[in-house]
C-alpha positions in Angstrom: 28.5 -0.6 2.2 27.0 2.3 0.0 28.2 4.5 3.1 31.3 6.2 3.8 32.5 5.9 7.5 36.0 6.9 7.9 36.0 7.6 11.5 34.1 8.0 14.9 33.3 11.7 13.9 31.7 10.3 10.7 29.6 7.6 12.5 28.5 10.2 14.9 27.2 12.3 12.2 25.4 9.3 10.9 23.8 8.9 14.1 22.7 12.5 14.5 21.1 12.2 10.7 18.7 9.5 12.2 15.2 10.8 13.0 13.7 7.8 14.2 14.1 4.7 16.4 14.0 2.9 13.3 16.5 4.7 11.6 19.0 4.3 14.5 18.4 0.8 15.7 18.8 -0.4 11.6 20.7 -2.9 9.8 23.1 -0.4 8.6 24.1 1.3 11.7 25.0 -2.5 13.2 26.9 -3.2 9.6 28.7 -0.2 10.3 29.3 -0.9 13.9 30.7 -4.5 13.6 33.1 -3.5 10.3 35.6 -2.4 13.1 37.8 -5.4 13.7 38.8 -3.7 17.1 36.5 -5.0 19.8 37.4 -1.6 21.8 36.2 0.6 18.9 33.1 -1.5 18.5 32.0 -0.8 22.2 33.0 2.7 21.7 30.3 2.8 18.7 28.0 0.9 20.8 28.4 3.6 23.4 27.4 6.3 20.8 24.3 4.5 19.7 23.3 4.5 23.0 23.8 8.1 23.7 21.7 8.6 20.4 19.1 6.6 21.9 18.9 8.7 25.0 19.1 11.9 23.1 16.3 10.6 21.5 14.5 9.9 25.1 13.6 6.1 23.9 12.4 4.3 26.5 14.3 1.0 28.0 17.3 1.8 25.8 19.5 -0.9 26.9 16.6 -3.8 26.3 16.0 -2.5 23.2 19.9 -2.4 22.3 20.0 -6.2 23.4 17.1 -6.7 21.2 18.4 -4.7 17.8 21.8 -6.7 18.4 20.4 -10.1 18.6 18.0 -9.6 15.6 20.8 -8.1 13.6 23.2 -11.0 14.1 20.4 -13.8 13.6 19.7 -12.2 10.5 23.4 -12.3 9.2 23.7 -15.6 10.0 20.8 -16.8 8.3 21.5 -15.3 5.0 24.4 -12.7 5.0 23.8 -11.8 1.6 20.5 -10.7 2.0 21.4 -8.7 5.0 23.8 -7.0 3.2 21.8 -6.2 0.4 19.3 -4.8 2.9 22.1 -2.7 4.4 23.2 -1.4 1.1 19.5 -0.3 0.2 19.5 1.4 3.8 22.4 3.1 2.5 21.0 4.6 -0.9 18.1 5.8 0.8 19.4 7.8 3.1 21.9 9.0 0.5 18.6 10.0 -2.0 17.3 11.8 0.7 20.2 13.8 1.5 20.6 14.6 -2.3 16.7 15.5 -2.3 17.1 18.4 -0.2 19.0 20.1 -3.4 15.9 19.8 -5.4 14.8 22.9 -6.7 11.1 23.5 -8.1 10.1 23.9 -12.0 8.4 26.0 -14.2 5.3 24.8 -14.6 5.2 25.7 -18.5 7.7 23.1 -18.8 5.2 20.8 -17.4 3.7 18.6 -20.3 0.0 17.9 -20.5 -0.9 14.3 -19.7 -4.1 12.3 -20.2 -5.1 9.5 -17.7 -4.4 6.2 -18.2 -6.5 3.5 -17.0 -5.6 -0.1 -16.1 -9.7 -0.5 -15.4 -11.6 2.2 -17.3 -12.9 4.8 -15.0 -12.1 3.1 -12.2 -8.3 2.3 -11.5 -5.8 5.0 -12.9 -2.4 3.8 -13.9 0.5 6.1 -12.1 -1.9 6.9 -9.3 -2.7 5.5 -5.7 -6.2 3.9 -5.3 -8.1 2.7 -2.1 -10.4 -0.1 -1.5 -12.2 -0.5 1.9 -14.9 -2.9 3.0 -15.8 -4.3 6.5 -14.6 -8.0 7.0 -16.6 -11.1 5.2 -17.4 -8.6 2.3 -15.8 -10.3 -0.4 -12.9 -8.2 -0.9 -10.7 -11.2 -1.6 -13.1 -12.5 -4.3 -12.9 -8.8 -6.1 -9.1 -8.7 -5.9 -9.1 -12.5 -7.1 -11.5 -11.5 -10.1 -8.9 -8.3 -10.7 -5.9 -10.1 -10.3 -7.1 -12.4 -13.3 -8.3 -9.5 -15.4 -4.9 -8.1 -15.4 -2.6 -10.9 -15.9 -4.8 -13.4 -18.0 -7.4 -10.7 -19.6 -10.5 -12.8 -17.8 -13.7 -11.0 -17.6 -16.2 -11.3 -14.8 -19.2 -10.1 -13.3 -17.2 -7.2 -11.8 -15.1 -6.8 -14.8 -17.2 -7.8 -17.8 -15.0 -5.8 -20.9 -11.9 -7.3 -21.8 -8.6 -5.5 -20.5 -6.6 -3.0 -23.0 -3.4 -4.6 -21.6 -2.0 -7.2 -19.4 0.9 -7.8 -17.3 2.2 -8.5 -13.7 0.8 -8.1 -10.5 2.7 -7.6 -7.6 1.0 -8.6 -3.9 2.1 -7.7 -0.3 0.4 -10.0 1.8 -0.3 -9.4 5.2 -2.6 -11.5 6.1 -3.5 -14.5 3.2 -1.3 -17.4 3.4 -0.2 -17.8 -0.1 -0.3 -21.6 -0.3 -3.5 -21.9 2.0 -5.7 -19.5 0.8 -4.1 -17.1 -2.1 -3.4 -19.6 -4.9 -6.6 -21.5 -4.6 -8.6 -18.4 -4.7 -6.6 -17.3 -7.9 -6.6 -20.3 -9.7 -10.4 -20.3 -9.2 -10.5 -16.7 -10.7 -8.8 -18.0 -13.7 -5.5 -15.6 -12.9 -2.2 -16.2 -14.6 0.2 -17.7 -11.9 3.5 -16.9 -14.0 2.8 -13.3 -13.5 1.7 -12.9 -9.9 4.3 -12.5 -7.6 3.8 -12.5 -3.8 5.7 -11.4 -0.8 4.7 -11.5 2.6 5.4 -9.8 5.7 6.0 -12.8 7.7 8.4 -14.0 4.7 10.6 -11.0 4.5 10.6 -10.8 8.4 12.0 -14.2 8.7 14.8 -13.8 6.0 15.6 -10.1 7.1 14.8 -9.6 10.8 12.9 -6.6 10.1 9.4 -5.9 9.2 8.9 -4.7 5.2 7.1 -1.4 5.8 5.9 1.3 2.9 9.2 3.5 3.4 11.6 0.7 2.8 13.9 0.9 -0.4 13.3 -2.7 -0.6 10.1 -2.2 -1.8 10.9 0.3 -4.4 13.6 -2.1 -5.7 10.9 -5.3 -6.1 8.7 -3.0 -7.6 11.7 -1.7 -9.9 12.5 -5.4 -10.5 9.5 -6.9 -11.2 7.9 -4.0 -13.2 4.2 -4.8 -12.3 1.1 -3.2 -13.8 -0.9 -3.6 -10.7 0.7 -3.5 -7.2 -1.5 -4.7 -4.1 -1.2 -3.7 -0.5 -3.4 -5.7 1.1 -4.1 -5.0 4.3 -2.7 -1.5 4.5 -1.8 -1.8 8.1 0.6 -4.8 7.7 3.2 -2.4 6.2 2.8 0.7 8.1 6.4 1.4 10.3 5.6 1.1 14.1 6.1 4.8 14.6 3.1 5.7 12.4 -0.3 6.3 14.1 -3.1 5.9 11.8 -4.7 8.8 13.3 -1.9 11.3 12.6 -2.6 13.5 9.5 1.4 14.1 8.8 2.4 10.7 9.6 0.0 8.9 7.5 1.1 11.5 4.4 4.6 10.7 5.1 3.9 6.9 4.7 2.3 6.8 1.7 4.6 8.9 -0.2 6.5 6.4 -1.5 3.6 4.4 -2.4 2.8 7.5 -4.7 6.4 7.7 -6.1 6.8 3.8 -6.9 3.1 4.6 -9.1 4.8 7.4 -10.6 8.3 5.8 -11.5 6.7 2.6 -12.7 3.6 3.6 -14.4 1.5 1.1 -12.3 -1.9 1.0 -10.6 -1.5 1.0 -6.8 -4.3 -0.4 -4.6 -4.3 0.1 -0.8 -6.8 -2.5 0.8 -7.8 -1.8 4.3 -10.8 -2.7 6.8 -13.5 -0.3 7.4 -13.9 0.9 11.0 -16.9 -0.2 13.5 -18.6 3.4 13.8 -22.3 3.7 13.9 -24.3 6.2 12.1 -21.2 7.6 9.5 -20.8 6.9 5.7 -18.3 7.7 3.5 -14.7 8.9 4.4 -15.9 8.2 8.2 -16.0 4.7 7.7 -12.5 3.8 6.1 -9.9 5.5 8.1 -8.8 7.5 11.4 -6.9 9.5 9.4 -8.5 11.6 6.2 -5.2 11.6 4.6 -5.6 8.4 3.5 -8.7 9.0 1.5 -7.3 12.6 0.4 -4.2 10.9 -1.3 -6.2 8.4 -2.7 -7.3 9.1 -6.6 -10.0 6.9 -6.6 -11.9 5.6 -3.4 -13.6 2.0 -3.8 -16.0 0.9 -1.2 -18.1 -2.6 -0.8 -20.9 -3.5 1.3 -23.9 -5.9 1.9 -27.3 -4.6 1.6 -29.5 -5.7 4.3 -32.7 -6.2 2.1 -31.6 -8.0 -1.2 -28.5 -10.7 -0.8 -26.3 -8.6 -2.8 -22.4 -7.2 -2.6 -22.5 -3.8 -3.6 -19.3 -2.4 -5.2 -19.2 1.6 -5.5 -16.5 4.1 -6.6 -17.2 6.6 -3.7 -14.9 9.3 -4.8 -12.8 9.8 -7.8 -10.7 13.0 -8.2 -9.9 12.3 -12.0 -13.3 12.4 -13.6 -16.9 13.2 -12.5 -19.1 10.4 -13.3 -18.8 7.5 -11.0 -20.4 3.7 -11.4 -22.0 1.6 -9.0 -21.4 -2.2 -9.2 -24.1 -4.6 -8.2 -23.3 -8.5 -8.3 -25.7 -10.9 -6.7 -24.8 -14.2 -5.4 -26.1 -16.2 -8.0 -24.9 -17.2 -11.6 -26.7 -14.1 -12.8 -24.6 -10.8 -12.6 -26.1 -7.7 -13.3 -24.5 -4.2 -13.3 -26.1 -1.2 -12.1 -25.0 2.0 -13.4 -25.4 5.4 -11.4 -24.3 8.6 -12.4 -23.0 11.3 -9.7 -23.5 15.0 -10.5 -21.3 16.8 -8.0 -21.6 20.6 -7.3 -18.6 19.9 -5.0 -15.8 17.5 -5.4 -16.8 15.6 -1.9 -20.5 16.0 -2.5 -22.7 14.5 -4.6 -26.2 12.4 -5.3 -26.3 9.3 -6.9 -29.3 9.1 -9.2 -29.9 5.5 -10.8 -30.6 5.5 -14.6 -34.3 5.6 -15.8 -35.9 3.2 -18.1 -35.7 -0.3 -16.4 -38.7 -2.1 -15.9 -40.4 -2.4 -12.3 -38.3 -5.2 -10.9 -35.5 -3.3 -11.9 -36.3 -0.3 -10.4 -36.8 -1.9 -7.0 -33.5 -3.6 -7.4 -31.9 -0.5 -8.4 -33.3 1.5 -5.4 -31.8 -1.0 -3.1 -28.6 -1.0 -5.1 -28.5 2.9 -4.4 -29.7 2.5 -0.5 -26.9 0.1 0.0 -24.1 1.9 -1.5 -25.0 5.3 0.1 -24.6 3.0 3.4 -21.5 2.3 2.6 
């Protein structure tokens, strides 16, 4: 099982190392407990689990234990191989966590200088985490479809007018849209290569394993390593957060997003987190995106979409970028004609800037440009 449990003392040490309810009531704990052939020994280990839950001051301990046992039994009976694969992944993750405590800081002199590699020039960097936020119904799904077609098939569009430097696979973690009913038709219409799109839904993973797929699970890192994607999309973020993570907590959100940053760095892929903007009135920028500003702070590129009230157009804006100082705002009319508005950002500080529309357009172009700039500032 990837974990060495010789006696009850080892089992108690494993329980003591559990820091969350998810770690305690895990498939690994279940597998170790039922690895015992003696029913009396199993009961002793179950009492140890109950004691650990009480020490963590968890509510409704007996109910949680019953639910945990039933869920694990059903998952084991449905697919023993998949169940044990998840157990081994959990054991490996905990072992690596223990080994990580021995990591030592390195000298900056030994760190090589690196240039920024781009999946989409000046928009989505490789090896980094980016963020896309917008109100519901704005068009995030259509933009994602064009992005996936751009990455998998080199398909150009209104948002991506220039061919990509490279194409590759896309790994899509879908928490809301059904692959057969929504995603496939949308991606086919955009011109994506279906043979290079890998989809994993939260519902499908839970149905096969009996556990929700979260960003902290080693299974996610294993999926990315096996697929080797050029782009990993998490849509939406909330569907893949652990149950004990509060989005309003800066520390919890930073810890929850660290595995995504590790995947991006190790695989050299671009990671795009998708989320709905909130309903707050009279605010803009980071205040519209999330309860925790750490989501904004950890993202290397923050992309926002919105609709203008006076011009029937969808506006796309790179609201914040930590890798370059010049930003661009894209405006797409809902007609066959697609236009690109360019804006330049002259920042005195990283998080505060003024957007100035480029001069030299005709009167009609200036009017549309001003509308685009206003919509961008409202997003």
